[in-house]
All heavy atoms as TSV, in Angstrom:
chain	resi	resn	atom	element	x	y	z
A	1	MET	N	N	139.639	15.883	-276.420
A	1	MET	CA	C	138.421	16.211	-277.164
A	1	MET	C	C	137.606	17.208	-276.369
A	1	MET	O	O	137.442	17.092	-275.165
A	1	MET	CB	C	137.623	14.948	-277.435
A	1	MET	CG	C	136.379	15.161	-278.218
A	1	MET	SD	S	135.624	13.569	-278.612
A	1	MET	CE	C	134.230	14.119	-279.495
A	2	ASN	N	N	137.086	18.203	-277.057
A	2	ASN	CA	C	136.247	19.214	-276.432
A	2	ASN	C	C	134.843	18.675	-276.205
A	2	ASN	O	O	134.442	17.675	-276.786
A	2	ASN	CB	C	136.167	20.463	-277.307
A	2	ASN	CG	C	137.480	21.190	-277.375
A	2	ASN	OD1	O	138.320	21.064	-276.491
A	2	ASN	ND2	N	137.674	21.946	-278.422
A	3	LYS	N	N	134.122	19.379	-275.373
A	3	LYS	CA	C	132.745	19.019	-275.066
A	3	LYS	C	C	131.851	19.281	-276.285
A	3	LYS	O	O	132.002	20.281	-276.977
A	3	LYS	CB	C	132.288	19.859	-273.881
A	3	LYS	CG	C	130.926	19.518	-273.350
A	3	LYS	CD	C	130.705	20.193	-272.016
A	3	LYS	CE	C	129.936	21.461	-272.232
A	3	LYS	NZ	N	129.523	22.101	-270.976
A	4	ILE	N	N	130.911	18.363	-276.549
A	4	ILE	CA	C	129.938	18.530	-277.634
A	4	ILE	C	C	128.715	19.243	-277.061
A	4	ILE	O	O	128.177	18.835	-276.036
A	4	ILE	CB	C	129.519	17.168	-278.235
A	4	ILE	CG1	C	130.721	16.396	-278.748
A	4	ILE	CG2	C	128.467	17.357	-279.316
A	4	ILE	CD1	C	131.437	17.038	-279.910
A	5	ILE	N	N	128.307	20.320	-277.752
A	5	ILE	CA	C	127.147	21.089	-277.305
A	5	ILE	C	C	126.181	21.289	-278.465
A	5	ILE	O	O	126.549	21.118	-279.624
A	5	ILE	CB	C	127.556	22.460	-276.716
A	5	ILE	CG1	C	128.279	23.309	-277.764
A	5	ILE	CG2	C	128.394	22.293	-275.466
A	5	ILE	CD1	C	128.498	24.752	-277.325
A	6	SER	N	N	124.954	21.648	-278.124
A	6	SER	CA	C	123.935	21.999	-279.108
A	6	SER	C	C	123.388	23.368	-278.740
A	6	SER	O	O	123.226	23.680	-277.557
A	6	SER	CB	C	122.798	20.983	-279.113
A	6	SER	OG	O	123.262	19.744	-279.555
A	7	LYS	N	N	123.132	24.179	-279.756
A	7	LYS	CA	C	122.601	25.528	-279.559
A	7	LYS	C	C	121.632	25.853	-280.678
A	7	LYS	O	O	121.773	25.349	-281.788
A	7	LYS	CB	C	123.721	26.560	-279.673
A	7	LYS	CG	C	124.382	27.006	-278.441
A	7	LYS	CD	C	125.335	28.154	-278.791
A	7	LYS	CE	C	126.071	28.665	-277.599
A	7	LYS	NZ	N	127.001	29.738	-277.953
A	8	THR	N	N	120.701	26.715	-280.381
A	8	THR	CA	C	119.847	27.303	-281.408
A	8	THR	C	C	120.271	28.757	-281.521
A	8	THR	O	O	120.305	29.472	-280.513
A	8	THR	CB	C	118.363	27.197	-281.021
A	8	THR	OG1	O	118.038	25.817	-280.850
A	8	THR	CG2	C	117.475	27.790	-282.096
A	9	ILE	N	N	120.650	29.175	-282.731
A	9	ILE	CA	C	121.127	30.539	-282.940
A	9	ILE	C	C	120.335	31.195	-284.065
A	9	ILE	O	O	119.740	30.509	-284.898
A	9	ILE	CB	C	122.637	30.578	-283.256
A	9	ILE	CG1	C	122.955	29.811	-284.550
A	9	ILE	CG2	C	123.449	30.041	-282.105
A	9	ILE	CD1	C	124.366	30.004	-285.044
A	10	LYS	N	N	120.341	32.512	-284.070
A	10	LYS	CA	C	119.714	33.283	-285.152
A	10	LYS	C	C	120.820	34.017	-285.890
A	10	LYS	O	O	121.712	34.586	-285.272
A	10	LYS	CB	C	118.701	34.272	-284.606
A	10	LYS	CG	C	117.473	33.586	-284.034
A	10	LYS	CD	C	116.407	34.591	-283.672
A	10	LYS	CE	C	115.223	33.913	-283.037
A	10	LYS	NZ	N	114.202	33.545	-283.977
A	11	ILE	N	N	120.748	33.973	-287.224
A	11	ILE	CA	C	121.699	34.714	-288.047
A	11	ILE	C	C	120.933	35.482	-289.107
A	11	ILE	O	O	119.831	35.099	-289.494
A	11	ILE	CB	C	122.762	33.793	-288.697
A	11	ILE	CG1	C	122.118	32.799	-289.676
A	11	ILE	CG2	C	123.568	33.060	-287.654
A	11	ILE	CD1	C	123.122	32.036	-290.518
A	12	THR	N	N	121.529	36.570	-289.549
A	12	THR	CA	C	120.966	37.361	-290.631
A	12	THR	C	C	121.852	37.167	-291.842
A	12	THR	O	O	123.073	37.284	-291.748
A	12	THR	CB	C	120.899	38.843	-290.237
A	12	THR	OG1	O	120.122	38.956	-289.051
A	12	THR	CG2	C	120.252	39.665	-291.333
A	13	THR	N	N	121.242	36.842	-292.964
A	13	THR	CA	C	122.002	36.596	-294.174
A	13	THR	C	C	121.733	37.695	-295.204
A	13	THR	O	O	120.591	38.127	-295.361
A	13	THR	CB	C	121.665	35.206	-294.761
A	13	THR	OG1	O	122.418	34.996	-295.944
A	13	THR	CG2	C	120.199	35.038	-295.057
A	14	PRO	N	N	122.781	38.150	-295.888
A	14	PRO	CA	C	122.582	39.202	-296.895
A	14	PRO	C	C	121.958	38.683	-298.191
A	14	PRO	O	O	121.370	39.451	-298.938
A	14	PRO	CB	C	123.997	39.735	-297.138
A	14	PRO	CG	C	124.897	38.613	-296.753
A	14	PRO	CD	C	124.183	37.845	-295.687
A	15	ILE	N	N	122.089	37.372	-298.449
A	15	ILE	CA	C	121.527	36.794	-299.671
A	15	ILE	C	C	120.791	35.501	-299.353
A	15	ILE	O	O	121.132	34.795	-298.408
A	15	ILE	CB	C	122.627	36.495	-300.732
A	15	ILE	CG1	C	123.665	35.525	-300.169
A	15	ILE	CG2	C	123.272	37.759	-301.235
A	15	ILE	CD1	C	124.607	34.956	-301.209
A	16	LEU	N	N	119.777	35.222	-300.124
A	16	LEU	CA	C	119.048	33.955	-300.000
A	16	LEU	C	C	119.110	33.239	-301.330
A	16	LEU	O	O	118.933	33.869	-302.364
A	16	LEU	CB	C	117.593	34.197	-299.593
A	16	LEU	CG	C	117.386	34.694	-298.175
A	16	LEU	CD1	C	115.925	35.071	-297.960
A	16	LEU	CD2	C	117.815	33.676	-297.145
A	17	PRO	N	N	119.329	31.978	-301.383
A	17	PRO	CA	C	119.696	31.119	-300.260
A	17	PRO	C	C	121.154	31.349	-299.856
A	17	PRO	O	O	121.992	31.656	-300.697
A	17	PRO	CB	C	119.501	29.704	-300.800
A	17	PRO	CG	C	119.736	29.828	-302.267
A	17	PRO	CD	C	119.256	31.224	-302.639
A	18	PRO	N	N	121.448	31.188	-298.562
A	18	PRO	CA	C	122.819	31.398	-298.094
A	18	PRO	C	C	123.712	30.220	-298.484
A	18	PRO	O	O	123.244	29.099	-298.672
A	18	PRO	CB	C	122.664	31.473	-296.578
A	18	PRO	CG	C	121.445	30.670	-296.296
A	18	PRO	CD	C	120.536	30.859	-297.477
A	19	LYS	N	N	124.987	30.486	-298.592
A	19	LYS	CA	C	125.972	29.432	-298.868
A	19	LYS	C	C	126.297	28.691	-297.572
A	19	LYS	O	O	126.233	29.265	-296.474
A	19	LYS	CB	C	127.265	30.038	-299.424
A	19	LYS	CG	C	127.085	30.844	-300.686
A	19	LYS	CD	C	126.927	29.948	-301.859
A	19	LYS	CE	C	126.896	30.784	-303.136
A	19	LYS	NZ	N	126.438	30.064	-304.261
A	20	ASN	N	N	126.638	27.416	-297.690
A	20	ASN	CA	C	127.012	26.614	-296.521
A	20	ASN	C	C	128.175	27.238	-295.759
A	20	ASN	O	O	128.170	27.260	-294.527
A	20	ASN	CB	C	127.382	25.188	-296.933
A	20	ASN	CG	C	126.179	24.371	-297.331
A	20	ASN	OD1	O	125.052	24.742	-297.066
A	20	ASN	ND2	N	126.437	23.250	-297.971
A	21	ASP	N	N	129.172	27.723	-296.482
A	21	ASP	CA	C	130.339	28.331	-295.834
A	21	ASP	C	C	129.945	29.513	-294.961
A	21	ASP	O	O	130.472	29.684	-293.861
A	21	ASP	CB	C	131.377	28.779	-296.874
A	21	ASP	CG	C	132.062	27.612	-297.549
A	21	ASP	OD1	O	132.063	26.500	-296.984
A	21	ASP	OD2	O	132.614	27.817	-298.645
A	22	PHE	N	N	129.019	30.333	-295.450
A	22	PHE	CA	C	128.560	31.489	-294.675
A	22	PHE	C	C	127.910	31.024	-293.368
A	22	PHE	O	O	128.221	31.544	-292.292
A	22	PHE	CB	C	127.576	32.329	-295.487
A	22	PHE	CG	C	126.920	33.413	-294.681
A	22	PHE	CD1	C	127.608	34.572	-294.375
A	22	PHE	CD2	C	125.625	33.259	-294.207
A	22	PHE	CE1	C	127.006	35.572	-293.613
A	22	PHE	CE2	C	125.021	34.245	-293.450
A	22	PHE	CZ	C	125.718	35.404	-293.152
A	23	ILE	N	N	127.025	30.046	-293.454
A	23	ILE	CA	C	126.331	29.553	-292.259
A	23	ILE	C	C	127.332	28.966	-291.272
A	23	ILE	O	O	127.274	29.245	-290.068
A	23	ILE	CB	C	125.253	28.513	-292.638
A	23	ILE	CG1	C	124.134	29.201	-293.423
A	23	ILE	CG2	C	124.693	27.825	-291.393
A	23	ILE	CD1	C	123.090	28.259	-293.983
A	24	GLU	N	N	128.277	28.167	-291.748
A	24	GLU	CA	C	129.251	27.549	-290.847
A	24	GLU	C	C	130.158	28.590	-290.188
A	24	GLU	O	O	130.518	28.444	-289.016
A	24	GLU	CB	C	130.036	26.474	-291.584
A	24	GLU	CG	C	129.137	25.283	-291.887
A	24	GLU	CD	C	129.826	24.121	-292.570
A	24	GLU	OE1	O	131.053	24.187	-292.818
A	24	GLU	OE2	O	129.127	23.139	-292.845
A	25	GLN	N	N	130.507	29.658	-290.886
A	25	GLN	CA	C	131.294	30.740	-290.278
A	25	GLN	C	C	130.495	31.431	-289.174
A	25	GLN	O	O	131.041	31.770	-288.122
A	25	GLN	CB	C	131.737	31.756	-291.335
A	25	GLN	CG	C	132.805	31.248	-292.264
A	25	GLN	CD	C	134.069	30.837	-291.533
A	25	GLN	OE1	O	134.518	31.506	-290.606
A	25	GLN	NE2	N	134.632	29.719	-291.943
A	26	GLU	N	N	129.218	31.643	-289.410
A	26	GLU	CA	C	128.371	32.273	-288.391
A	26	GLU	C	C	128.226	31.368	-287.163
A	26	GLU	O	O	128.202	31.855	-286.032
A	26	GLU	CB	C	126.993	32.618	-288.964
A	26	GLU	CG	C	127.025	33.690	-290.027
A	26	GLU	CD	C	127.529	35.031	-289.508
A	26	GLU	OE1	O	127.017	35.511	-288.478
A	26	GLU	OE2	O	128.442	35.595	-290.139
A	27	ILE	N	N	128.133	30.069	-287.371
A	27	ILE	CA	C	128.052	29.129	-286.248
A	27	ILE	C	C	129.351	29.183	-285.450
A	27	ILE	O	O	129.333	29.210	-284.208
A	27	ILE	CB	C	127.761	27.697	-286.754
A	27	ILE	CG1	C	126.349	27.627	-287.348
A	27	ILE	CG2	C	127.917	26.680	-285.623
A	27	ILE	CD1	C	126.050	26.341	-288.103
A	28	LYS	N	N	130.485	29.232	-286.132
A	28	LYS	CA	C	131.782	29.328	-285.442
A	28	LYS	C	C	131.868	30.596	-284.605
A	28	LYS	O	O	132.414	30.576	-283.507
A	28	LYS	CB	C	132.926	29.270	-286.450
A	28	LYS	CG	C	133.141	27.896	-287.030
A	28	LYS	CD	C	134.246	27.889	-288.069
A	28	LYS	CE	C	134.351	26.510	-288.719
A	28	LYS	NZ	N	135.325	26.517	-289.823
A	29	LYS	N	N	131.302	31.691	-285.097
A	29	LYS	CA	C	131.295	32.950	-284.335
A	29	LYS	C	C	130.517	32.813	-283.033
A	29	LYS	O	O	130.766	33.542	-282.078
A	29	LYS	CB	C	130.693	34.079	-285.170
A	29	LYS	CG	C	131.569	34.554	-286.296
A	29	LYS	CD	C	130.863	35.654	-287.064
A	29	LYS	CE	C	131.601	36.048	-288.314
A	29	LYS	NZ	N	130.844	37.054	-289.098
A	30	SER	N	N	129.553	31.881	-282.987
A	30	SER	CA	C	128.751	31.685	-281.776
A	30	SER	C	C	129.402	30.703	-280.797
A	30	SER	O	O	128.820	30.387	-279.774
A	30	SER	CB	C	127.343	31.218	-282.131
A	30	SER	OG	O	127.353	29.861	-282.523
A	31	GLY	N	N	130.604	30.210	-281.129
A	31	GLY	CA	C	131.339	29.373	-280.183
A	31	GLY	C	C	131.235	27.879	-280.405
A	31	GLY	O	O	131.504	27.102	-279.499
A	32	ILE	N	N	130.839	27.470	-281.604
A	32	ILE	CA	C	130.709	26.041	-281.911
A	32	ILE	C	C	131.476	25.735	-283.197
A	32	ILE	O	O	131.329	26.439	-284.187
A	32	ILE	CB	C	129.231	25.639	-282.132
A	32	ILE	CG1	C	128.409	25.862	-280.870
A	32	ILE	CG2	C	129.121	24.178	-282.568
A	32	ILE	CD1	C	126.929	25.583	-281.058
A	33	ILE	N	N	132.292	24.686	-283.165
A	33	ILE	CA	C	132.865	24.147	-284.398
A	33	ILE	C	C	131.834	23.137	-284.893
A	33	ILE	O	O	131.661	22.076	-284.292
A	33	ILE	CB	C	134.232	23.491	-284.157
A	33	ILE	CG1	C	135.224	24.508	-283.629
A	33	ILE	CG2	C	134.744	22.835	-285.437
A	33	ILE	CD1	C	136.529	23.929	-283.153
A	34	PRO	N	N	131.102	23.458	-285.965
A	34	PRO	CA	C	129.929	22.659	-286.324
A	34	PRO	C	C	130.258	21.249	-286.815
A	34	PRO	O	O	131.155	21.056	-287.621
A	34	PRO	CB	C	129.269	23.476	-287.432
A	34	PRO	CG	C	130.343	24.333	-287.996
A	34	PRO	CD	C	131.309	24.571	-286.891
A	35	LEU	N	N	129.528	20.289	-286.258
A	35	LEU	CA	C	129.551	18.915	-286.756
A	35	LEU	C	C	128.309	18.672	-287.606
A	35	LEU	O	O	128.374	17.999	-288.623
A	35	LEU	CB	C	129.602	17.918	-285.598
A	35	LEU	CG	C	130.849	17.980	-284.729
A	35	LEU	CD1	C	130.704	17.056	-283.531
A	35	LEU	CD2	C	132.081	17.618	-285.536
A	36	ARG	N	N	127.191	19.235	-287.143
A	36	ARG	CA	C	125.967	19.182	-287.944
A	36	ARG	C	C	125.092	20.368	-287.578
A	36	ARG	O	O	125.162	20.893	-286.471
A	36	ARG	CB	C	125.233	17.871	-287.771
A	36	ARG	CG	C	124.639	17.642	-286.433
A	36	ARG	CD	C	124.008	16.278	-286.376
A	36	ARG	NE	N	122.980	16.262	-285.355
A	36	ARG	CZ	C	122.229	15.245	-285.100
A	36	ARG	NH1	N	122.377	14.136	-285.792
A	36	ARG	NH2	N	121.323	15.292	-284.174
A	37	TRP	N	N	124.295	20.786	-288.545
A	37	TRP	CA	C	123.405	21.918	-288.337
A	37	TRP	C	C	122.225	21.807	-289.290
A	37	TRP	O	O	122.283	21.085	-290.271
A	37	TRP	CB	C	124.130	23.253	-288.518
A	37	TRP	CG	C	124.810	23.437	-289.836
A	37	TRP	CD1	C	126.113	23.134	-290.133
A	37	TRP	CD2	C	124.238	23.925	-291.050
A	37	TRP	NE1	N	126.381	23.424	-291.442
A	37	TRP	CE2	C	125.247	23.913	-292.036
A	37	TRP	CE3	C	122.975	24.386	-291.411
A	37	TRP	CZ2	C	125.013	24.339	-293.347
A	37	TRP	CZ3	C	122.757	24.802	-292.708
A	37	TRP	CH2	C	123.787	24.785	-293.655
A	38	ALA	N	N	121.159	22.534	-288.955
A	38	ALA	CA	C	119.967	22.560	-289.805
A	38	ALA	C	C	119.275	23.909	-289.658
A	38	ALA	O	O	119.242	24.487	-288.573
A	38	ALA	CB	C	119.002	21.455	-289.402
A	39	ILE	N	N	118.735	24.397	-290.752
A	39	ILE	CA	C	117.896	25.584	-290.716
A	39	ILE	C	C	116.522	25.113	-290.250
A	39	ILE	O	O	115.910	24.262	-290.895
A	39	ILE	CB	C	117.801	26.257	-292.094
A	39	ILE	CG1	C	119.185	26.702	-292.564
A	39	ILE	CG2	C	116.825	27.431	-292.055
A	39	ILE	CD1	C	119.225	27.176	-294.010
A	40	ILE	N	N	116.060	25.649	-289.118
A	40	ILE	CA	C	114.774	25.194	-288.593
A	40	ILE	C	C	113.661	26.222	-288.781
A	40	ILE	O	O	112.488	25.892	-288.622
A	40	ILE	CB	C	114.874	24.753	-287.118
A	40	ILE	CG1	C	115.425	25.864	-286.235
A	40	ILE	CG2	C	115.747	23.506	-287.011
A	40	ILE	CD1	C	115.410	25.528	-284.744
A	41	ASP	N	N	114.037	27.474	-289.122
A	41	ASP	CA	C	113.024	28.489	-289.396
A	41	ASP	C	C	113.668	29.600	-290.216
A	41	ASP	O	O	114.867	29.848	-290.098
A	41	ASP	CB	C	112.465	29.062	-288.093
A	41	ASP	CG	C	111.219	29.909	-288.305
A	41	ASP	OD1	O	110.494	29.671	-289.300
A	41	ASP	OD2	O	110.956	30.801	-287.480
A	42	ALA	N	N	112.881	30.231	-291.045
A	42	ALA	CA	C	113.343	31.359	-291.841
A	42	ALA	C	C	112.259	32.430	-291.830
A	42	ALA	O	O	111.084	32.132	-292.059
A	42	ALA	CB	C	113.637	30.928	-293.268
A	43	ASN	N	N	112.671	33.648	-291.518
A	43	ASN	CA	C	111.753	34.786	-291.518
A	43	ASN	C	C	112.450	35.911	-292.272
A	43	ASN	O	O	113.338	36.563	-291.730
A	43	ASN	CB	C	111.415	35.202	-290.089
A	43	ASN	CG	C	110.380	36.295	-290.038
A	43	ASN	OD1	O	109.765	36.626	-291.044
A	43	ASN	ND2	N	110.193	36.870	-288.868
A	44	GLU	N	N	112.077	36.090	-293.538
A	44	GLU	CA	C	112.743	37.009	-294.457
A	44	GLU	C	C	114.231	36.661	-294.527
A	44	GLU	O	O	114.565	35.575	-294.948
A	44	GLU	CB	C	112.461	38.458	-294.070
A	44	GLU	CG	C	110.995	38.819	-294.234
A	44	GLU	CD	C	110.707	40.265	-293.966
A	44	GLU	OE1	O	111.649	41.074	-293.913
A	44	GLU	OE2	O	109.517	40.587	-293.814
A	45	ASN	N	N	115.130	37.543	-294.064
A	45	ASN	CA	C	116.562	37.219	-294.155
A	45	ASN	C	C	117.150	36.760	-292.824
A	45	ASN	O	O	118.359	36.641	-292.683
A	45	ASN	CB	C	117.351	38.412	-294.707
A	45	ASN	CG	C	117.337	39.595	-293.782
A	45	ASN	OD1	O	116.436	39.756	-292.966
A	45	ASN	ND2	N	118.329	40.450	-293.924
A	46	GLU	N	N	116.298	36.466	-291.829
A	46	GLU	CA	C	116.759	35.947	-290.548
A	46	GLU	C	C	116.501	34.439	-290.489
A	46	GLU	O	O	115.380	33.980	-290.694
A	46	GLU	CB	C	116.054	36.636	-289.385
A	46	GLU	CG	C	116.570	36.165	-288.039
A	46	GLU	CD	C	115.869	36.846	-286.892
A	46	GLU	OE1	O	114.701	36.477	-286.625
A	46	GLU	OE2	O	116.478	37.733	-286.279
A	47	LEU	N	N	117.568	33.686	-290.214
A	47	LEU	CA	C	117.472	32.232	-290.138
A	47	LEU	C	C	117.674	31.766	-288.706
A	47	LEU	O	O	118.532	32.291	-287.995
A	47	LEU	CB	C	118.538	31.582	-291.021
A	47	LEU	CG	C	118.562	31.971	-292.495
A	47	LEU	CD1	C	119.751	31.326	-293.182
A	47	LEU	CD2	C	117.274	31.585	-293.170
A	48	THR	N	N	116.901	30.776	-288.292
A	48	THR	CA	C	117.111	30.121	-287.017
A	48	THR	C	C	117.793	28.797	-287.321
A	48	THR	O	O	117.292	28.007	-288.124
A	48	THR	CB	C	115.778	29.889	-286.273
A	48	THR	OG1	O	115.120	31.148	-286.121
A	48	THR	CG2	C	116.017	29.267	-284.906
A	49	ILE	N	N	118.947	28.588	-286.694
A	49	ILE	CA	C	119.790	27.426	-286.968
A	49	ILE	C	C	119.912	26.587	-285.702
A	49	ILE	O	O	120.197	27.121	-284.625
A	49	ILE	CB	C	121.221	27.862	-287.393
A	49	ILE	CG1	C	121.183	28.870	-288.524
A	49	ILE	CG2	C	122.090	26.658	-287.695
A	49	ILE	CD1	C	120.862	28.328	-289.867
A	50	SER	N	N	119.710	25.300	-285.821
A	50	SER	CA	C	120.022	24.352	-284.752
A	50	SER	C	C	121.383	23.755	-285.095
A	50	SER	O	O	121.550	23.154	-286.162
A	50	SER	CB	C	118.961	23.263	-284.680
A	50	SER	OG	O	119.323	22.295	-283.719
A	51	ALA	N	N	122.356	23.961	-284.207
A	51	ALA	CA	C	123.720	23.522	-284.481
A	51	ALA	C	C	124.260	22.679	-283.329
A	51	ALA	O	O	123.999	22.966	-282.168
A	51	ALA	CB	C	124.621	24.725	-284.691
A	52	SER	N	N	125.015	21.641	-283.697
A	52	SER	CA	C	125.719	20.810	-282.719
A	52	SER	C	C	127.169	20.723	-283.149
A	52	SER	O	O	127.478	20.663	-284.339
A	52	SER	CB	C	125.128	19.406	-282.664
A	52	SER	OG	O	123.801	19.441	-282.216
A	53	GLY	N	N	128.048	20.713	-282.141
A	53	GLY	CA	C	129.456	20.600	-282.463
A	53	GLY	C	C	130.323	20.753	-281.244
A	53	GLY	O	O	129.837	20.786	-280.111
A	54	GLU	N	N	131.626	20.898	-281.480
A	54	GLU	CA	C	132.582	21.039	-280.388
A	54	GLU	C	C	132.577	22.471	-279.881
A	54	GLU	O	O	132.582	23.417	-280.658
A	54	GLU	CB	C	133.985	20.685	-280.867
A	54	GLU	CG	C	134.159	19.220	-281.155
A	54	GLU	CD	C	135.603	18.878	-281.488
A	54	GLU	OE1	O	136.520	19.516	-280.954
A	54	GLU	OE2	O	135.783	17.977	-282.320
A	55	GLU	N	N	132.579	22.595	-278.572
A	55	GLU	CA	C	132.632	23.914	-277.949
A	55	GLU	C	C	134.023	24.512	-278.137
A	55	GLU	O	O	135.021	23.822	-277.972
A	55	GLU	CB	C	132.318	23.783	-276.462
A	55	GLU	CG	C	132.191	25.076	-275.727
A	55	GLU	CD	C	131.774	24.855	-274.303
A	55	GLU	OE1	O	132.234	23.899	-273.670
A	55	GLU	OE2	O	130.963	25.656	-273.811
A	56	VAL	N	N	134.067	25.784	-278.528
A	56	VAL	CA	C	135.355	26.456	-278.737
A	56	VAL	C	C	135.862	26.971	-277.424
A	56	VAL	O	O	135.152	27.422	-276.598
A	56	VAL	CB	C	135.210	27.633	-279.734
A	56	VAL	CG1	C	136.518	28.376	-279.866
A	56	VAL	CG2	C	134.727	27.141	-281.056
């Protein structure tokens, strides 16, 4: 089993509201296989995401 980590990341979305699949792909790009995540802030099309999951 890989190490479980938590990160806060920022993503830019082309459409609002974003689809879950889009957000999870962006989280994977940041090095986490997401187990859970939440949008904690939104500023126009930039989202701040708190994500926890397995480190890639």
